[in-house]
KETI-401620 format. One record per residue: x, y, z of N, C-alpha, C in turn; residue in three letters. Coordinates in steps of 0.2 Angstrom, whole numbers, plus 5000, padded with zeros to 4 digits. Layout:
XYZXYZXYZALA...
//
This chain:
498048045491497948075495498148145494MET497648195493497748245493498248295497LEU498648355494499248375498498948405503PRO499248435509499248485513498948545511PRO498248585515498048655509498448705514GLN498248745512498548815512498148895512ARG497648915513497248955512497549025511VAL497749055505497849115505497449145503VAL497849215502497349275496498149315491SER497749315487498149325482497749405477VAL498349455477498249525476498249505467ASP497649515463497849545457498149615452LEU498249645457498049725454498749745456GLU499149745451499849775454499749845454LEU500349885457500349955461500549975457PRO500350055455500450115449501050145454LYS501350185447501950185449501950275452LEU502150295458502150345462502050395458SER501750455459501850525456501950575462SER502250555468502250585472502950655470SER502950725471503450735469504350745473PRO504050705478504750685480505250645476SER504750605472505050555469505050585462THR505150665459505150675452506050685450ALA506450665452507050685450507250595448SER506950555453507050485452506650455447THR506150475448505550445441505650495434LYS506250535433506450575426506950535423LYS507350505431507750435427507150395422LEU506750365425506550335423506250325415PHE506250405415505850405409506450435402PHE507250425406507550435400507550365394GLU507650415390507950365382508250295383PRO508350255382508750195380509150215376SER509050245370509350235364508950205357GLY508350165361508250135356507450195351GLN507450165344507050195344506350155345PRO505450185343505050175342504850115337GLY504450095337504150025332503350055329SER503050025327502450035323501750025330GLY502049985335501549965340501750015348VAL502450065346502550085354502850145352HIS503150185357503350245354504250225358GLY504650275360505250255360505450225365PRO505850205364506150135373506350175378VAL505950175383506150215391506750155394LEU507050195395507550145402506950115408THR506450145412506050085416506250085422GLY505950075427505950075433506249995438ARG506349955441506449905444505949885448PRO505549925450504949895453504349955450GLU503749915451503449865454503749785449PRO503849725452503849685448503449675441LEU503349635437502749615431502849675427GLY502149705425501949745419501549785423ALA501549845425501249905427501149965423SER500850015424500550075423500650145424ILE501150185422501350255425500550285425ASP500050295430499650335430499950415427ALA500350425427500350505422500350515415GLU500750475411500750465404500450385400THR500350345404499950275401500550215399GLY501450255402501650205397501650155403ALA501850085399501950035403502650005405ILE502849995409503549955413503349905414ASN504349875411503949775414504849785416PHE504649735422505249715426505049675426SER505849615428505849545427506349535431VAL506549465435507049465439507349405436VAL508149405437508649355433509149365436SER509649325439510249345439510849295435SER510549265430510949215430510849245421SER510449275420510249305410510949355410ALA511349335405511749385399511349425395THR510849405393510449465389509449425389ALA509149485388508649485390508249525384VAL507749515382507249545378506649535379SER506049585379505549575381505249595371LEU504949515372504449505368503649525365VAL503549545360502749575358502449525357LEU501949505357501449475351500649495349PHE500449495344499649485342499549435344THR498849425344498649365345498549295339GLU498649335333498749295328499549245327ALA500049315329500649275330500749225335ASP500349235341500549195346500449115342LEU499549135340499249085339499649015334ALA500049075330500549025323501349025327ALA501449035334501949025335502649075333GLY502549105334503049165333502849225334ARG503549275337503449345338503249405334SER503149455337502949505330503349555331SER503649595339503949605340504549615345PHE505249615346505649625350505849655352GLU506049695359506249745361507049705366VAL507749705363508349705367508449725372PRO508449745379508849765383509349765384LEU509549805386510249845386510449845393ASP511249785397511249805402511449825405PRO511749875404512149935405511750005408LEU511049985404510650035404510050025408VAL509549955405508849915407509249875412ASN509549865415509649835421509949875429ARG509549845434509549855442509849815446THR510549785446510449745452510349665446GLY509849645449509749565447509049575441ASP508849635443507949645440508249685431VAL507949675428508049695421507249745419TRP507349785415506549835415506649875409HIS506149875407506149955400505249955402VAL505250015400504650055399504450065394MET503950055387503750075381502950135382LEU503050175379502450235380502050215374PRO501350225372500950225367501150155363GLY501150105369500750015368500150025363LEU500249965359499749935358499049915364ARG498549915366498449875370498149805368ASP498049805363498149725359498449675362ASP498949685363499749655362499749615367LEU500149565366500449505375501349525373LEU501449495379502349505382502449445383TYR503049435382503249365387503949395384GLY504649345388505349365388505649315385TYR506349345383506549285378507549285384ARG507549275385508049255390508749225390VAL509249225389509849195385510349185394ASN510849165393511249125397511449055397GLY511949045404512248965402511448935400LEU511748865396511148815397511548725398HIS511448715404511748665407511548595407GLN511948555402511748475403511448455408ASP510748425407510548405415510848345416PRO511248295412511048225414511948245416ASP512248315418512848325422512848315429ALA513448305434513548295437513248345442ASP513148425441512948435445512548515441SER512048465437511448545432511248585434PRO511048625434511048695434510348745430GLY510648785427510448835424510348805416HIS509448825416509348815408509248855405ARG509548905401509348955398509248925391HIS508748965388508548945381508249005377ASP508649025373508549065368508049075365LYS508249015361507549015356506648985360ASN506748995366505848985368506049055373ARG505249075372504949125376504549115383VAL504849165387504649115395504049165396VAL503649145402503049205405503549255410LEU503049315410503349335417502949315424ASP503249275428502949265435502449315437PRO502449375436501949395439501549435434TYR501349405430500949415422500049415428ALA499749465424498949445430498749425425ILE498749385419498249365415498849325408ALA498649255408498849215402498449195397VAL498549215391498449195384498749105382LEU498649045380498949005378498448985371GLY497748965377497348975370496548965373ARG496048965370495548995372495148945378ARG495048895373494548825377495048785378ARG494548755386494648695389494748635383TRP495248615385495548555382495848565370GLY495748635372496048665365496648665362GLN496848605360497448585355498348675352MET498648675354498948705350499448685343GLY499348735339499848705335500348665332PRO500748625327501048575329501848595324ASN501948645328502648685325503348615326LEU503748635321504448605323504548645328ALA505148615333505448665337506148675332TYR506348705332507248745329507048785324GLY506448755320506448825314506548875313GLU506748895309506948995309506149035311ALA506349055313505649115317504949095320GLY505049025321504348975326504748965331VAL504348965335504448965342503948885346LEU504348835344503948775339503948725347GLY503348725350503148695355502748635353LEU502548605359502048545356501448565358MET501048525352500248555354500148555361PRO500248505365500048505372500248565376THR500848585376501048645377501148695372TRP500548745369500548805364501348865369PRO501348905363501648955367501049015369GLN501349005376500649045381501049135381ALA500749175382500849265384500549295388ALA500549345388500249385396500149435393ALA499549455397499049515396499449575399ALA499249665393499749705398499149715402LEU499349775408498849785412498349835410PRO497749825413497249895411497349955419ALA497050005418496850055420497150125420GLY497550185422497850245418497250285414GLY497550295409497550315402497150265397HIS496950205400497250155394496450105393ARG496450055399495850045397495450025407VAL494950055407494650035414494850005417PRO495050015423495049945430494549915430ALA494649855433493849825436493449885442PHE492949885442492749925447492249875450ASP492749895456492549845463491849875467TRP491449935465491349945469491249965477GLU491749985478492050005487491949915489GLY492049845487491949775488492549805494ASP492749745501493049745503493149655506ARG493549655509493649575511493049565520PRO492649545518492249495522492649515531LEU493149465529493649455536492849445543ASN492749385541492149335546492549295549LEU492349285555492649255561492849175559PRO493249155558493449085557493049025560MET492849055567492548985570491748985570GLU491449045565490749045562490949045555GLY491248985552491248965543490848915543LEU490548915538490248845536490548845529VAL491148805526491348805521491248755516ILE491148795508491148745504491448745500TYR491848685498492348685492492248645486GLU492548685485492148665475492648665470ALA492648675463493248665459492748695455HIS492948745450492648785448492448745441VAL492848725437492348685431492048625433ARG492348585437491948525439491248545444GLY491148615446490548625450489848625445TYR490148665438489448665433489648645426THR490148605427490348575419489648535417ALA489348505420488848435419488348485415HIS488048475411487448505407486748505413GLU486748445418486348455424486348515429SER486748555429486748625432486448675429SER486048665423485748705422485948775421GLY486548795420486848865419487048865412VAL487248945412487248965405487848955399ALA488248975407489148965404489448905408ALA489248835408489248775412490148785413PRO490548765418491348775418491648835422GLY491348875422491748955419491448975427THR491949025427491849065434491149105434TYR490949135426490349145426489749085426ALA489849035428489248985428489148965436GLY489848985440489948985447489349035450MET489549095447489049145447488449125449ILE488149095443487349095443487049045449GLU487649015452487348955458487448985465LYS487949045465487849055471487249075476LEU486649085473485949085477485749045480ASP485948965478485948895480486348875484HIS486948895482487448895490487148955498LEU487049015496486949045500485949015504GLN485948985500484948955502485248895508SER485848865506486048805510486648835516LEU486548915519486848915525487548925523GLY488048925515488748925516488949005515ILE489249015520489549075520490149095517ASN490449025515491249025512491448985508ALA491548985500491648935497492848935498ILE492748895496493548865496493748855488GLU493948875485493948875476494748815478LEU494648745474495148735472495448755468LEU496148735465496548795460496148825456PRO496448895457496148945451496648955447VAL497048955449497848975445497948955437PHE498348975436498448965428498948895426GLU498648875426498848775423498648765418PHE499148705414499048675408498548595407ASN498048635407497548555409497748495403GLU498248495397498448465395499248435395LEU499348415403499948405403500148345403GLU499448315405499548245406498948205401TYR498948255395498548215389498748165387TYR498448105388498548045385498047985386SER498047955380497347925378497447835386GLN496747865388496547815392496347735388ILE496847675392496947605392496047605392PRO496047575386495547515385494847555383GLY494747635382494547675381494647735374SER494247765372494247815367494447895370ASN494447875377494447965379495147975381GLU495248035383496048065385495748095390TYR496548095393496448095399496848175399GLY496448235409496748315406497048285415TYR497348365413497548365421496748425423ASN496448385428495848425429496048445434PHE496348435440496448475446496848525446TRP497248525443497648605442498048625446GLY498548555448498948565456499648595452TYR499748575445500348605441500148665440SER500448695446500248775443500948815438THR500448835431500948885428500848955430VAL500548995431500749065436500449075440ASN500549095448500049095453499649155453TYR499949235451499449275448498849305444PHE498949245439498649235434497949185435SER497349205437496749155435496549115427PRO496549045430496549005425495949045419MET496249035415496049055407495249025405GLY495248955406495048925402494448905408ARG494248935413493748935416493148985415TYR493649035411493149095409492649095404SER492249115404491349115398491649175394ALA492049235395492049275392492849285389ALA493149235389493749225385493549175380LEU493149115382492949075375492749125372ALA492349175373491849205369492249245364GLU492949245365493549305361493549365363GLY493349395370493449445374494249455375ARG494549505376495149525378495449475387HIS495949435384496349385389496149435394VAL495949495397496149535406495349505406ARG494949495401494249485404494349415409SER494849365409494749335414494749345417THR495349405424495349425428494349455431CYS494149495426493449535427493149495430ASP493249415425492449385426492849335434GLU493549345434493549305441493349365448PHE493649415448493349465450492749455452LYS492349495447491549485449491249415452GLN491549355451491349295454491549315463LEU492149345464492149355470491649425474VAL491649485470491249525472490349505473LYS490249455469489549435470489549375475GLU489949335478490049305482489949365490CYS490249425489490149465494489649495497HIS489249525489488749545490488349505495LYS488249415495487749365498488249355504ARG488749395508488849355513489249295513GLY489549305507489949235506490949245506ILE491249235509491849215509492249185502GLU492949225500493249175495493649155499VAL494149075498494349065500495049035493ARG495449045493495948995488496348945491MET496348895488496548815488497248835486TYR497748825490498448825485498848725488LEU498848695484499248635486500048655489GLY500348625493500948625495501148565493VAL501548535489501748465491502348455495TRP502348405498503048395502503648385500PRO
//
């Protein structure tokens, strides 16, 4: 039996930093040098600000602010990846955060100007690591791991559905060794400001149709068009679903409820099905990895080699095309008892 459903709205756009004159003195503090020099991929390291959480762009300078919460960490580093290094299971650059400069309460933060747009990021978090077999297991910090930003707008681990990661030995010097079914993942930098044009919604707004008038079609993005009989050019993707919207509209559908489209690992339960040569996948996607990131392997653009942010744009295009046809979009969130 499927778990109880909840319909939620997810804002995939992070707010920009304020440029109001009233915040000028406070903002100056965020732009203070932290004492670390720049590198080949970014300018001098700045203090940064504690909000908003996640990665956000300063509209005036194009610098990117990174902010993450950890009340138990004793040390945090911002880890940057090129896609080639990510695929090889190694970090490209690391920026250690000074707890006396880059921490406000439980929030660790840093701002980097001149950051290369093609980079990805994550965090290395150190602290107490307790034995899971102890009477009161708790913190599981591991400085050898690089973890995702829970506010990441898009995630890249691999580009195609079912694609295995590299087989790397955990603990080897300089290697982020993970199982092939759990390759290292990293987050995309945000678009907007002076850097990369943000998605053009063309004035699109939520339809806010009355509940009593909804004719809802529940659909699994991959399952809806994955089979060749769907006749779409991009089967199993957001783009493939766009190709079928006219059909849904002709049926009188005015709302679609998407089964989980948040980033998840389809190889989580990867194992051979007894009595066959086939392997099982996490098809439904209920084990969410990141709630603010649309599922990357549902993106035709990502599979074609485009920037990881293209996943967000393709999902937003699906929403926009639905609204053009008077179809509301709802998100299915499984809540376990």
